[in-house]
C-alpha positions, -999 to +999 in steps of 0.1 A: -411+225+078-416+202+048-452+195+059-459+232+064-446+239+029-466+211+014-498+222+030-492+258+018-483+248-017-507+220-024-537+231-003-562+209+015-561+172+008-600+173+008-598+188-027-614+163-051-586+165-076-558+171-052-547+200-074-535+233-061-562+260-059-552+295-071-561+311-038-541+285-017-512+288-041-510+325-033-504+316+004-470+298-003-446+304+025-409+313+019-387+308+050-356+326+061-324+314+045-343+294+018-336+300-019-363+314-041-367+325-077-376+362-079-386+384-109-356+402-124-356+430-150-326+416-169-324+379-159-362+372-161-360+351-129-330+351-106-322+331-074-321+350-041-319+341-004-349+349+018-338+372+046-371+372+065-401+349+063-428+360+040-458+347+021-465+349-016-485+381-022-468+400+007-438+423+008-406+403+011-369+409+017-343+389-002-305+389-008-295+386-045-265+367-058-247+400-062-251+407-025-278+433-029-307+435-005-340+438-023-375+445-012-401+426-031-435+442-038-466+420-032-469+417-070-433+405-073-435+381-043-467+366-059-444+354-088-418+338-064-410+301-066-389+279-045-354+271-059-329+244-052-294+254-041-279+233-069-288+261-094-259+281-079-234+255-090-218+263-124-201+229-125-234+212-134-226+206-171-254+182-179-289+197-174-306+164-168-286+163-135-307+192-121-330+179-095-355+207-099-359+208-136-376+240-149-368+267-174-356+291-148-330+266-135-319+258-171-316+294-181-297+303-149-273+274-154-264+286-189-261+321-176-236+314-148-216+290-170-215+316-198-200+342-173-172+317-165-166+311-203-181+276-200-200+279-233-208+242-237-235+224-217-251+191-225-286+177-223-277+140-222-261+135-256-273+169-270-249+198-269-259+234-262-233+258-276-236+295-266-217+319-289-190+336-267-183+364-293-147+363-283-116+341-286-113+314-259-085+288-254-109+259-260-095+246-294-058+244-289-038+213-301-036+202-265-074+202-262-077+183-294-052+157-282-071+155-249-105+147-266-089+125-292-083+100-263-120+099-254-146+120-237-152+101-204-148+124-175-143+155-197-166+186-199-190+190-228-173+202-260-180+203-297-150+180-300-168+155-278-197+154-303-173+148-332-155+121-312-188+104-304-199+104-340-166+090-353-164+063-325-200+052-329-196+050-367-168+025-362-180+006-332-217+003-342-211+002-379-238+029-384-235+061-405-237+092-384-251+127-388-244+159-368-272+185-371-260+219-362-289+243-357-297+278-343-305+313-354-282+335-375-252+345-355-254+316-330-221+301-342-233+272-364-207+275-390-178+278-365-191+247-347-192+228-380-157+239-389-144+228-355-159+194-358-144+189-393-110+200-379-113+175-350-125+146-373-095+153-396-072+150-366-087+117-355-086+104-391-050+113-394-042+093-363-061+063-377-043+067-410-009+066-394-018+033-377-031+018-410-002+031-431-023+055-453-011+088-438+000+104-470-033+100-489-054+108-459-034+139-450-039+153-484-077+146-483-080+162-449-063+193-461-086+195-491-117+190-470-107+217-446-096+241-473-130+237-490-146+257-461-128+291-467-138+289-504-174+283-495-174+311-469-159+335-494-185+329-521-215+321-498-210+342-466-217+379-460-218+404-432-253+409-419-267+429-390-267+397-369-234+382-379-202+394-395-197+360-412-232+348-419-237+318-441-263+327-467-267+291-478-271+257-462-247+229-467-244+192-460-208+180-458-205+142-461-172+126-451-164+090-462-142+067-441-127+033-446-129+006-420-100+020-399-116+054-396-094+072-421-109+097-445-113+083-480-133+111-496-161+135-492-188+156-509-208+188-503-244+196-511-255+233-510-290+246-504-307+278-514-280+305-519-295+339-510-296+355-545-313+388-537-282+398-517-261+399-550-280+430-562-292+446-530-282+448-493-299+465-464-281+493-444-252+480-424-248+447-444-224+437-471-226+416-503-207+383-505-172+384-492-156+375-525-165+408-541-145+428-515-117+403-514-113+404-552-111+442-552-086+442-523-066+415-542-066+438-572-050+466-552-021+443-545-020+428-580-022+456-606-022+432-635-053+415-621-069+449-614-063+460-650-075+427-666-107+427-646-113+464-645-114+465-607-117+496-586-128+506-551-160+491-537-178+524-536-176+526-574-198+496-579-236+498-575-239+463-561-216+472-533-223+508-524-260+506-513-256+497-476-229+522-464-206+493-453-177+480-474-153+468-446-156+446-415-136+455-384-107+432-378-110+415-413-082+420-439-099+413-473-066+413-491-052+386-469-085+367-472-082+368-510-047+354-508-060+326-486-088+318-510-064+316-539-041+292-519-071+271-509-081+267-546-045+255-553-049+228-526-082+217-542-064+215-576-081+244-593-060+254-623-049+289-630-072+292-660-101+280-638-093+306-612-091+333-638-125+323-652-141+323-617-127+358-609-137+371-643-173+361-636-172+377-602-159+409-618-185+407-646-212+406-620-200+439-605-197+455-639-232+444-648-245+462-618-230+495-631-249+492-665-273+521-666-303+529-689-318+559-707-354+563-718-362+558-755-393+578-762-419+561-785-448+581-798-468+551-809-462+527-780-448+525-745-414+541-740-384+517-743-349+519-730-313+517-741-280+511-723-266+545-713-229+534-708-220+508-734-183+510-723-194+494-690-215+468-707-186+461-730-164+453-701-190+429-687-195+413-721-157+409-725-154+391-691-185+369-699-171+364-735-204+374-752-211+400-778-217+434-763-245+443-787-263+411-780-259+418-743-274+453-747-303+438-767-313+412-741-310+438-714-334+462-731-359+439-750-372+404-754-385+383-782-420+368-778-437+342-800-426+308-813-428+309-851-430+346-856-407+366-833-418+400-821-393+422-803-408+439-772-389+468-757-383+470-719-389+502-699-361+513-676-374+494-646-378+462-667-343+466-681-329+470-646-347+439-635-333+420-665-298+432-656-302+421-620-317+387-631-286+380-651-263+390-623-281+368-598-282+339-622-245+339-632-233+343-596-256+316-582-246+292-610-210+300-604-214+291-567-230+258-576-202+252-602-175+258-576-192+233-552-193+207-579-156+213-587-147+209-551-166+176-550-146+163-580-114+168-561-128+153-528-140+122-548-106+115-564-097+090-537-122+065-551-157+053-543-149+038-509-178+045-486-175+019-458-186+045-433-199+081-434-204+111-412-226+140-423-223+175-409-253+197-416-248+234-412-281+250-423-296+285-421-313+294-389-350+304-385-356+339-399-381+366-391-376+402-403-397+433-407-404+422-443-402+385-451-403+371-486-401+339-505-365+332-493-376+333-457-405+310-464-381+284-478-356+289-450-383+285-423-398+255-441-364+239-439-362+246-402-397+231-397-385+199-414-354+198-391-375+205-360-398+177-370-368+153-374-356+164-340-390+158-324-393+125-341-360+113-328-362+128-293-399+125-285-422+105-307-399+076-317-387+073-281-422+070-268-431+044-295-401+023-287-408+023-249-444+013-256-434-015-280-409-029-256-431-027-226-409-002-207-428+024-187-416+060-190-438+089-181-451+107-213-436+142-220-457+167-240-440+184-269-450+209-295-458+188-326-452+209-358-468+184-382-498+208-388-474+235-399-457+211-423-491+201-437-499+237-443-466+242-462-461+210-482-493+191-486-509+187-520-530+218-513-503+235-493-487+269-498-458+257-519-480+237-543-503+267-545-475+290-556-464+264-583-500+261-595-504+299-597-475+301-621-492+278-646-526+297-643-532+323-671-528+358-657-518+343-623-502+369-600-490+375-565-523+390-556-544+362-570-522+337-551-528+356-519-565+358-524-568+321-530-546+313-500-568+334-477-600+319-491-587+284-485-572+287-450-586+317-431-602+304-400-598+269-414-563+261-404-548+267-369-514+276-383-525+301-409-528+337-399-541+369-416-522+399-402-539+429-387-527+463-400-503+469-370-488+434-370-466+439-400-456+463-427-480+463-458-503+439-441-527+438-470-500+420-491-491+395-463-501+362-449-489+345-417-476+311-408-475+299-372-441+283-370-427+263-341-406+294-333-434+319-336-457+335-362-440+350-393-458+372-418-447+369-454-451+396-481-462+380-514-446+407-536-425+389-562-434+355-548-442+340-582-412+356-600-388+343-573-404+309-574-402+308-612-365+316-609-359+316-647-341+337-672-357+347-705-347+323-733-329+352-751-306+356-721-301+318-718-293+316-755-266+343-752-249+327-722-250+292-738-231+307-768-204+323-746-168+319-757-161+305-722-164+268-718-167+274-681-199+296-686-213+271-711-210+244-685-230+266-661-259+267-685-264+232-700-293+225-722-319+211-698-347+205-723-345+167-720-349+165-682-379+149-665-403+170-646-418+161-612-386+149-595-367+180-603-394+203-590-411+211-623-447+223-628-464+209-659-481+237-679-515+232-694-521+220-730-489+200-731-464+228-729-430+222-715-427+218-677-414+248-657-388+241-631-396+262-599-373+271-571-398+259-545-401+226-562-364+221-564-360+231-528-387+207-517-370+179-536-336+186-521-351+187-486-368+153-492-334+139-501-318+156-471-344+141-447-339+107-463-302+109-456-307+121-420-333+094-413-309+067-425-282+077-400-278+080-362-282+117-353-262+140-330-276+174-322-258+207-316-281+235-306-263+268-311-276+298-291-270+335-295-267+354-262-271+389-275-278+410-306-248+433-303-223+405-312-202+413-281-186+391-255-197+388-218-232+399-225-261+374-217-296+386-227-318+363-207-351+369-224-335+363-258-319+331-246-352+320-229-370+324-262-345+302-280-348+276-252-385+275-256-388+272-293-360+246-295-380+226-270-350+220-247-370+220-215-390+190-228-358+174-241-343+177-206-374+160-191-376+131-215-339+125-213-340+126-175-369+102-173-360+079-202-333+055-213-315+070-243-291+040-248-307+008-260-291-024-273-307-056-286-302-087-263-277-103-287-258-071-292-257-065-254-244-100-248-216-097-274-206-062-262-204-070-225-193-106-226-157-095-219-169-087-184-179-124-179-162-146-205-178-177-192-213-164-199-232-184-225-261-160-233-278-127-225-295-141-194-262-152-180-247-117-185-278-100-170-276-123-139-240-115-132-245-078-138-273-076-112-262-102-086-224-098-083-210-079-054-200-049-075-236-047-089-227-031-122-264-025-132-278+001-107-315+002-098-334+027-118-306+031-143-318+004-167-348-015-179-353-048-198-377-047-227-391-075-248-360-075-271-338-047-259-319-035-229-325+002-220-299+022-201-294+058-190-262+074-203-245+072-169-252+035-166-240+028-202-209+048-196-201+028-164-206-005-183-184+007-211-157+017-186-159-017-170-157-033-205-126-012-213-110-023-180-117-059-189-100-054-223-071-038-205-069-067-180-068-092-209-043-071-228-021-070-197-024-108-193-013-112-229+015-089-225+026-107-193+026-141-211+044-127-241+070-109-220+076-140-200+081-161-231+105-135-246+126-132-214+127-170-209+139-174-244+165-147-240+176-163-207+181-196-224+201-179-252+222-161-226+229-192-206+240-210-238+262-181-247+280-181-213+284-219-214+300-219-248+321-189-240+335-207-209+342-238-231+360-216-256+381-199-229+390-233-214+400-247-249+418-214-256+404-213-292+408-178-306+381-180-333+355-195-309+364-170-282+360-141-306+326-154-318+311-159-283+325-126-270+307-110-299+275-129-289+280-117-253+272-082-265+235-093-263+238-099-226+225-073-201+251-044-199+269-063-227+282-087-200+306-061-187+297-070-151+305-107-155+340-121-145+338-147-172+334-120-199+361-098-184+386-128-183+377-139-218+383-104-232+416-102-214+426-135-228 
C-alpha cells in the first residue's frame, strides 16, 4: 500500500529531478478508510474518511467528522490531500508534536480545541491565544495556585508564559519581555492583564518568604489598579471590540533578587486623537466621557460643577448613534476609576482637575460658530454660543474672550502682528485641535502621575519583566496617518519576531556547527526600508513640512515619482482597489497591502497648536494644565523627532519623528531582554462565542508566520546553554563530575540515558536541546535537589531525635534518683521536665509513681 501511494504521489523515479509532475500528482490514490483533507465551504479544508477508493480528479465518496456522507466532484477531489489521524485529537496542545505539519492540520487543531473551550495552544514556547468571547473558568484562584507551582505537565496557559518569564528572570539572571500581539479584538489587553495578575500573585508569595509582604502587596495593588485607569482614558468601543485599546503600552515591572515587585513604570504610544472629535457609526468615544456623565447622574454636585448632561447633548458623543455598551455599567465603572485613583495616591484636587479637563473637552465640542460677513476680505467667524465657551473656559481656567479669539482667528508675523480671521470650517478645526491636544496631554500626564506612584518604592531594578500590549495591524476602508504609524509599529515587531525566531536561530546554528534544515520565512526588511530609511516615507513626510508650500498632494506626487515600479513594496492603487484612489498610495505589509489616503497627512504629522492657543493654555489658572504645556523652546531637535527648518528657523517636532524615536527605544529595550511571544487570534468578526471562522483564522496564521515557526521549532533546538553554564546547572545530577565532558559522558552513557538521540546537539561552545529534552533534564535536576534535601532532612532529623533521646534518658535517670531520694524539690523539677517526654510521660510507670509520690 505504501509503495503504491508513493508511486502515485511521487511519480516515476526516472524523473531527472525526482520531483512530482503535475499530471502524475493528479493520479493520487485515496484508499477506503484512509483520512483525507477535503475542500469545505466554512472550514477551508476538513478531514474526512474515504468510504470508497478513488483517485484525485475523480468523483469520490467520503464521511465527514459530523457523520455526513459527501460526494466529491472531480474538481473537489483534485484538491484532496492525505491526512494523519492525529489531526482528530484535540489533546495535541503543542503544534510541533504534529507529525504531518501543514496549515490545514494547524488550523483544524485550533478549531477542534476552540470548540472544546481549549483556547490556548503552544508552538514550543510561543503561546497562541484564541479569544473565546465568553467567560471561561480558566482564571480562578485555584488555577492561579496550580500554575504558581510550575508548568510542567500542565496545558498551555497565559499563566504559564508569566510563570516562565518570572522563573527565567531569576534563574538565568536575564531581564524578560512578553510581547502580546494580534489584531484588534483578539484579546491582547485581557492577556496582558491576566499576566500582570499572575505575576503579582507570584511576587506576593516571594514577598512573604522574604518578609516584605506589606510593601510588595501595596505595589501589586497599585500596579493592577493602573490598568482600569488606562482603559478608562485610552480604550473605546469599536466595531471590532467593545474595549479596544486605542494606544500602545509597555509595562515594566521591577523586582528584587527574591522575585518580589519593587516598582514599575508605563510607557504609552500613540493615543488615537482623531477619536476624541469624531467616531464612525457604531463606535464610541473614550470610556471616561460616558463614565463621567453617568457618575454625574449619581452625584448631582459633580454634575452641577462640571455642567454635565446626557451623552446625546454633546457633539463629540452623539455622532455615532451609540452611547452605551451592552452589559457595561458606566456609573459603576466611574466609581471603580475613582477608587483606583485613590489606590494610586491621586489627591481629590488632582481628580477634580482631571475630570474638569474631560468635561471641558466635551463643552468645547459644543462650541458653535456663525459667519461674519466681510465686504473687503474673506468672511470670518464668531462664536455663536458664548455661554458654552464660557463653561469650557471656566473649567480650563482661561479667559473666555481670549478663548473665543483663538478659536476664530490667529496672529501671524513676528515683529508686527496681523490678526487673520478664520472661516467657520477653520474655526471648527481650531476647536477640534484644542480638544484633541488637551485630552492627549491629559492622558500622558495621567500616565506620568501613575509612574510617580509606582516608582516610590525606590530605584531597585535587580530584575525586570516588560509586558508589551500594542495596537494590532489595521486596514480599513480609509486609512490615514494613524494607521501608517500603527502598521509601521507592527512591522517593527514582526521584524523582531523574525529575528528572534528565524534569522538569529539560523545564524547561531551555523556559527556553532549544528546542522538544522533551513526554513524560509517572509523577511519584511524591504518594507521597513521603504518606511524608515533616509529617503523613506516617514522622512519624506517630515521633509515636506519644511518645504515652502508643501502639501499632501505634493508629498504624494514625490512619493509616486520616487517609488512607482522601483520598490517591490510600494503600490499605486487602481480606481477599484480603494476609495478615492487618486489620493492614495499603497504599502505591501507582511499582513497584506494597505492603501493610505494622504488627506491631512502633513497636518497630522505636524501635530502642533498655533502659538496663540499654546500661549493661552500656558497662562491657565490651573497648575495642572500649565504642567501639561511646558515651555519646550530649549529642547534639542533630532532625538525628539524634530525637523530642522531652512534658514535657521526653530526645529519643528513631528508626530512621525517622535513615534520613530519611541519605537527605536522600544526595540532597544526588547532586544536587550529574553522574549516570550503571545499571539492572540480573533475567531470571528461578530464578537460572539462558539463561532470559529476558518478563513479569517487562516489569514492570521499566515501573516503571523506561525506555520514557519512550527517548522523551525520542530526541526531546531530552542534551548541552548554554554558548556560552563550547562556543567554548573546539571552538576547536581553527578556531583563527582569535574567538567562539562564528564557531565556529557554520564548523561549519554549511563543506563537511564538522560540525553535522548535526536533531542540534543553539541556545538563549538554550547549545548543545544529541544524543549522536551531540556524539560526532562530539569525534572531530573529537581529530583536530584529533592534527594539532597531529603538526605539533609534525614540527617538533621536524626540529630534532633538523638539529642532529644539523650535529654529524655537523662530526665528519667534524674527523676528516678529524685524518687529514690524522696526529695520534693528535685521531684517536682524533674516531673516538670518530664512534660517534654512523648505523651508527657503519662504511659511510663516511673512518671506515674513519681506523680503519686
